[in-house]
C-alpha positions in Angstrom: 14.6 -32.9 10.5 15.4 -34.0 6.9 14.4 -32.0 3.8 12.0 -34.7 2.8 10.3 -34.6 6.2 10.0 -30.9 6.0 8.4 -31.1 2.6 5.6 -33.4 3.7 4.6 -31.6 6.9 0.8 -31.2 6.9 -0.7 -27.7 6.6 -2.0 -27.8 10.2 1.5 -28.4 11.5 3.1 -25.6 9.5 0.3 -23.2 10.4 0.7 -23.9 14.1 4.5 -23.5 13.9 4.1 -20.1 12.3 1.4 -19.0 14.7 3.4 -20.1 17.7 6.8 -18.6 16.8 6.5 -15.9 14.0 6.2 -12.1 14.2 5.3 -11.1 10.6 5.7 -7.6 9.2 2.6 -5.5 10.1 1.2 -8.2 12.4 -2.3 -7.5 13.5 -2.2 -9.5 16.8 -5.8 -10.3 17.3 -6.6 -11.8 13.9 -3.2 -13.5 13.7 -3.5 -15.2 17.1 -7.0 -16.3 16.1 -6.7 -17.3 12.4 -2.9 -17.6 11.9 -1.5 -17.4 8.3 -2.1 -18.7 4.9 0.8 -21.2 4.3 2.3 -21.0 0.9 4.5 -23.8 -0.4 4.9 -23.4 -4.2 4.9 -20.8 -6.9 4.8 -21.1 -10.7 4.3 -18.1 -13.0 1.5 -16.0 -11.7 0.2 -18.8 -9.3 0.8 -19.8 -5.7 -0.2 -23.1 -4.0 -0.9 -23.4 -0.3 0.1 -26.3 2.0 -3.3 -27.9 1.3 -2.6 -27.9 -2.5 -5.1 -25.1 -3.3 -4.0 -22.9 -6.2 -4.4 -19.1 -6.3 -3.8 -16.5 -9.0 -1.5 -14.0 -7.3 -2.8 -10.6 -8.6 -0.7 -9.0 -5.9 2.6 -10.2 -7.4 4.0 -11.1 -4.0 4.7 -7.6 -2.7 4.7 -5.7 -6.0 7.8 -7.8 -7.0 7.4 -11.1 -8.8 7.8 -9.5 -12.1 9.2 -12.3 -14.3 7.0 -14.9 -12.5 7.8 -17.6 -10.0 9.4 -21.1 -10.4 11.7 -20.2 -13.2 14.5 -22.7 -13.7 16.7 -20.2 -15.5 16.6 -17.9 -12.4 17.1 -20.8 -10.1 20.1 -22.0 -12.1 21.7 -18.6 -12.2 21.4 -18.3 -8.4 22.7 -21.8 -7.8 25.6 -21.4 -10.2 26.7 -18.2 -8.5 26.3 -19.7 -5.0 28.5 -22.5 -5.9 31.1 -20.3 -7.6 31.2 -17.5 -5.0 28.4 -17.4 -2.4 29.6 -14.3 -0.6 32.4 -11.6 -0.8 33.1 -8.5 1.2 32.0 -5.5 -0.9 33.2 -2.8 1.5 35.7 0.0 0.7 37.9 -1.3 -2.2 36.7 -4.9 -2.8 34.1 -5.9 -5.4 33.0 -9.1 -7.2 32.1 -10.0 -10.8 28.2 -9.9 -10.6 28.2 -6.7 -8.6 30.4 -4.9 -11.0 28.5 -6.1 -14.1 25.1 -5.3 -12.5 26.1 -1.8 -11.5 27.2 -1.2 -15.1 24.0 -2.6 -16.5 21.8 -0.5 -14.2 23.7 2.6 -15.2 23.1 1.7 -18.9 19.4 1.5 -18.3 19.0 4.4 -16.0 18.0 7.8 -17.4 20.4 10.7 -18.0 23.6 10.8 -16.0 22.5 8.4 -13.3 25.7 6.3 -13.7 26.5 5.5 -10.1 25.0 2.6 -8.1 25.0 1.8 -4.3 23.7 -1.7 -3.5 21.5 -2.3 -0.5 19.4 -5.2 0.7 16.0 -3.8 -0.3 13.9 -0.7 -0.9 13.9 0.5 2.7 17.6 0.5 2.9 17.9 2.1 -0.5 15.7 5.0 0.6 17.4 5.2 4.0 20.7 5.7 2.2 19.2 8.2 -0.3 18.0 10.4 2.6 21.4 10.3 4.2 23.1 11.0 0.9 21.1 14.3 0.6 22.8 15.4 3.8 26.2 14.2 2.7 26.0 15.9 -0.7 24.9 19.3 0.6 27.4 19.3 3.4 30.1 18.4 0.9 29.0 21.4 -1.1 29.4 23.7 1.9 25.7 23.9 2.9 25.7 22.3 6.3 22.0 23.2 7.1 20.5 22.0 3.8 19.7 18.5 5.1 15.9 18.5 5.5 13.6 16.2 3.4 10.2 16.9 2.0 7.8 14.0 1.4 4.0 13.7 1.0 1.0 12.5 3.0 0.0 8.9 2.2 3.5 8.1 1.1 5.4 4.9 1.9 9.2 4.8 1.7 10.2 1.9 3.9 10.2 0.5 7.4 13.5 1.5 8.9 13.2 4.2 11.6 14.3 6.9 9.2 12.2 5.8 6.2 9.1 5.3 8.2 9.6 8.8 9.5 9.9 10.1 6.0 6.9 8.2 4.8 3.4 9.0 6.1 0.9 6.4 5.0 -2.4 6.2 6.8 -2.2 3.5 9.5 1.6 3.3 9.6 2.0 5.8 12.4 1.2 4.1 15.7 1.4 5.3 19.3 3.8 2.5 20.3 6.6 3.7 18.0 8.5 7.0 17.9 9.3 8.8 14.7 11.8 11.4 13.6 10.1 14.7 12.9 12.9 17.4 12.9 13.9 18.2 9.4 11.1 16.3 7.7 8.1 18.0 6.1 5.0 16.5 4.5 3.0 18.0 1.6 -0.5 16.9 0.5 -0.9 13.8 -1.4 -1.6 14.4 -5.1 -4.7 12.2 -5.1 -6.9 13.6 -7.8 -9.9 11.4 -6.7 -9.8 13.0 -3.3 -9.1 16.6 -4.4 -11.4 19.4 -3.2 -14.7 19.2 -5.1 -14.5 22.8 -6.4 -11.1 22.2 -8.0 -10.3 21.1 -11.5 -7.3 18.8 -11.9 -5.3 21.7 -13.3 -6.3 23.9 -10.3 -5.4 21.0 -7.9 -2.0 20.7 -9.5 -1.4 24.5 -9.2 -2.4 24.3 -5.5 0.0 21.4 -4.8 2.9 23.2 -6.4 2.1 26.4 -4.6 2.1 24.4 -1.3 5.7 23.3 -2.0 6.8 26.8 -2.9 5.2 28.2 0.2 6.9 25.6 2.4 10.3 26.5 0.9 9.6 30.2 1.5 8.5 29.6 5.1 11.3 27.2 6.1 14.0 28.4 3.8 15.7 26.8 0.9 18.9 26.6 2.9 17.3 24.0 5.2 15.7 21.8 2.5 18.0 19.4 0.8 15.8 16.8 -0.9 12.3 16.0 -2.1 11.2 12.4 -2.3 8.3 11.1 -4.4 7.0 7.8 -5.7 6.0 8.5 -9.3 2.8 6.7 -8.4 2.1 6.4 -4.7 1.8 2.6 -4.3 0.8 1.5 -0.8 -0.6 4.9 -0.2 -3.5 4.1 -2.6 -2.2 3.9 -6.2 -2.2 7.6 -6.4 -1.7 8.9 -10.0 -0.7 12.5 -9.8 -2.2 15.3 -11.9 -0.8 15.9 -15.3 2.6 17.7 -15.1 2.6 17.6 -11.3 5.9 15.7 -11.0 7.6 17.7 -13.6 6.6 21.0 -12.0 7.7 19.8 -8.6 11.0 18.8 -10.2 11.3 22.3 -11.6 10.9 23.8 -8.2 13.6 21.5 -6.9 15.9 22.6 -9.7 15.3 26.3 -8.9 16.2 25.8 -5.2 19.0 23.2 -5.5 16.9 20.5 -3.9 17.7 16.9 -4.9 14.8 15.1 -6.5 14.6 11.5 -5.3 12.3 9.2 -7.3 11.3 6.3 -5.1 10.9 3.7 -7.8 11.0 0.7 -5.6 7.7 -0.4 -7.0 7.6 1.3 -10.4 11.1 0.4 -11.7 12.0 -2.7 -13.8 8.8 -3.1 -15.8 5.8 -2.4 -13.6 4.6 0.4 -16.0 6.2 -1.0 -19.1 9.6 0.9 -18.7 12.8 0.2 -16.9 12.2 3.4 -14.9 9.0 5.4 -14.9 10.3 8.9 -13.9 11.5 10.1 -17.3 9.7 7.7 -19.6 6.3 8.1 -18.0 6.4 11.4 -16.3 9.1 13.5 -18.0 11.3 13.9 -14.9 15.1 13.4 -14.7 15.7 12.6 -11.1 18.9 13.2 -9.2 18.5 9.9 -7.4 16.4 6.8 -8.0 15.8 4.1 -5.4 14.9 0.6 -6.6 14.4 -3.0 -5.4 11.5 -5.5 -5.8 11.4 -6.0 -9.6 15.3 -5.7 -9.7 15.4 -9.5 -8.9 11.7 -10.2 -9.2 11.8 -11.2 -5.5 14.0 -14.2 -6.1 16.7 -12.8 -3.8 16.6 -9.6 -1.7 18.5 -6.7 -3.3 18.1 -2.9 -3.5 19.9 -0.3 -5.6 20.3 3.4 -5.1 21.1 5.0 -8.5 22.5 8.5 -8.5 24.0 11.1 -10.8 27.6 11.7 -11.7 27.1 15.3 -10.5 26.4 14.0 -6.9 29.4 11.6 -7.1 31.7 14.5 -8.2 30.6 16.7 -5.3 30.9 13.9 -2.7 34.3 12.7 -4.0 35.8 16.2 -4.5 39.1 16.4 -2.7 39.3 12.6 -2.1 39.3 12.9 1.7 35.7 12.0 2.6 34.3 8.6 3.7 30.8 7.5 2.7 30.1 5.5 5.9 26.9 3.8 4.8 26.6 0.1 3.8 25.5 -3.3 4.8 27.0 -6.7 5.3 25.1 -7.9 2.2 25.7 -4.9 0.0 26.8 -6.1 -3.4 26.0 -9.7 -2.5 27.2 -11.8 -5.5 24.3 -14.2 -5.5 21.8 -11.3 -5.3 23.6 -9.4 -8.1 23.7 -12.6 -10.3 19.9 -12.9 -9.8 19.5 -9.2 -10.8 21.5 -9.7 -14.0 19.5 -12.8 -15.0 16.3 -11.0 -14.2 17.1 -8.1 -16.5 18.2 -10.5 -19.2 14.8 -12.2 -19.0 12.9 -9.0 -19.2 14.9 -8.0 -22.2 14.9 -11.3 -24.1 11.2 -12.1 -23.5 10.0 -8.5 -24.3 8.3 -8.1 -21.0 8.3 -4.3 -21.1 6.4 -4.4 -24.4 4.1 -7.1 -23.1 3.4 -5.0 -20.0 2.4 -2.0 -22.0 0.0 -4.2 -24.1 -1.5 -6.4 -21.4 -1.5 -3.4 -19.0 -4.0 -1.6 -21.2 -6.2 -4.7 -21.1 -5.8 -4.9 -17.3 -6.9 -1.3 -16.9 -9.9 -1.8 -19.3 -11.2 -5.0 -17.6 -10.8 -3.7 -14.1 -12.3 -0.4 -15.2 -15.6 -2.2 -15.8 -15.9 -2.6 -12.0 -16.6 1.2 -11.8 -20.3 0.4 -12.6 -20.7 -1.4 -9.2 -22.4 0.6 -6.4 -19.7 -0.1 -3.9 -16.9 1.1 -6.2 -16.0 4.7 -6.1 -12.8 4.6 -8.2 -10.7 2.2 -10.2 -7.3 3.8 -10.8 -3.8 3.0 -11.7 -1.6 2.5 -14.7 -0.5 -0.7 -16.6 0.0 -3.5 -14.0 -0.6 -1.4 -11.0 -4.2 -0.8 -10.0 -6.6 -0.5 -7.1 -10.3 -0.5 -6.6 -11.5 2.0 -3.9 -14.8 1.2 -2.1 -17.1 4.0 -1.0 -20.5 4.1 0.8 -21.6 7.0 -1.6 -20.3 7.5 -5.0 -21.5 11.1 -5.2 -20.0 12.3 -1.9 -17.1 9.8 -2.0 -17.8 9.1 1.7 -16.2 5.8 2.9 -17.7 3.1 5.0 -16.8 3.0 8.7 -13.7 1.0 9.5 -15.7 -1.7 11.2 -17.4 -2.6 7.9 -14.0 -3.9 6.9 -15.2 -4.3 3.3 -11.8 -4.5 1.6 -10.7 -7.4 3.8 -14.1 -9.1 3.2 -13.7 -8.7 -0.5 -10.1 -10.2 -0.4 -11.3 -13.1 1.7 -14.0 -14.0 -0.8 -11.5 -13.7 -3.6 -9.1 -16.0 -1.8 -11.9 -18.6 -1.4 -12.4 -18.5 -5.2 -8.6 -18.8 -6.0 -7.6 -15.1 -6.4 -5.3 -13.1 -4.2 -5.8 -9.3 -4.0 -4.4 -7.0 -1.2 -6.7 -5.1 1.1 -5.4 -1.7 2.2 -7.8 0.4 4.1 -10.8 0.9 1.7 -8.8 -0.4 -1.2 -8.2 -3.7 -3.0 -4.7 -3.4 -4.7 -3.3 -5.5 -7.5 0.2 -5.6 -9.1 0.4 -8.9 -10.9 3.6 -10.4 -12.4 4.5 -8.9 -15.8 4.0 -12.3 -17.4 0.2 -12.3 -16.7 -2.0 -13.1 -19.7 -5.4 -11.7 -20.9 -7.2 -14.9 -19.8 -5.7 -14.6 -16.3 -6.8 -11.0 -16.2 -10.3 -12.1 -17.2 -10.4 -14.5 -14.3 -9.2 -11.9 -11.9 -11.8 -9.4 -13.1 -14.7 -11.9 -12.9 -13.8 -13.1 -9.4 -13.3 -9.6 -8.1 -16.7 -8.5 -9.5 -18.4 -11.5 -7.8 -16.7 -10.8 -4.5 -17.6 -7.1 -4.5 -21.3 -7.9 -5.3 -21.4 -10.5 -2.5 -19.9 -8.1 0.0 -22.2 -5.3 -1.1 -25.3 -7.5 -0.5 -24.0 -8.5 2.9 -23.3 -4.9 3.9 -26.9 -3.9 2.9 -28.3 -6.8 4.9 -26.3 -5.6 7.9 -27.8 -2.1 7.6 -25.1 -0.2 5.8 -26.3 2.4 3.2 -24.6 1.9 -0.2 -25.1 4.4 -2.9 
């Protein structure tokens, strides 16, 4: 079939091809076999078009990743030029390439503190997978062979490899049909201030969370715990903003017990909160390791980067006799690294970090107005990373039964009106491109309000008690 013929296939044909042959990530088999997928064929800036020609404002930003916006000729040209010059090169052992070397140096320049070393992967999951393995390598190289365990949190998401899905523990991800690694992995409570015990202040809640970590170390032994991993803001786990000073205090506990602090910045890095990296600039924490992906190339080409300290490198490399046997065929891919370099150049030259800080405040303000609606329990987030949590009762924070399916119904109505938001449990999540404007934010807020009001009315007619 020619490229022209592919381009003019009708929506129905593409829909049926996909329904008949595709297994999507997180496929829900019943709805998929019944309704199939929304077929997207074009993207420009913050907008997507489906195969029928309908336009949508993508308030989800793809999967938290289309930071500089879609359809950019400068990005496409940089990718095309690199593909023509050098489409692929082996990156293993002692071979590198021009874009990979330059991107590693640029990332080291932007990263906080002594995080001057970069290991390229294919995405966030593989970056986190490698980080968890690096914890074991590092401590064994130091002569601590049992100090290999990892501490994570409830409601966390760290990827979908076998290891990273075992480390993460987001509601709904653990299913009976899959097995998960449990030995050497511990989970602490999620730092969700909205869901904290009703008798606790935020400060008391923070104290309790830190004490839980210290109690775990005392119980299991610091000689068994090698790393603590945390998203600065838990993304897919519900846009969880931790209590003030929580991350810094958890980092201090790690420092005390020689536990590596891994900041999972797959979502928050490269501009989402108005910084290159959020850990230090937003939360005052100097991690030992940062994992990143998504905004590194704004989704144009798959690429992940694990960024780690000179201190870790020195320990692993001491003596010169060890092999770090972790990597992927597409590690340091020249086309992906060229895309990363161009993406960073655009963020710098167009002032997108400053724009995000400014427009992010407006985004928070406009979406915050939805708090007045009876179905809305909480609107939370920071800059261009927000969610709206639906509840049946604002006072008790009780949620509706799962069969109410309110977040999906809200997102379906938004889609009908030209807006894409992401339903997750009882949440509707948004992470728009950094190039979004105030007028586009106004549109998103107005559509989302109409959708929530309509779903609220429908739920009441169906006999659900709201408020």
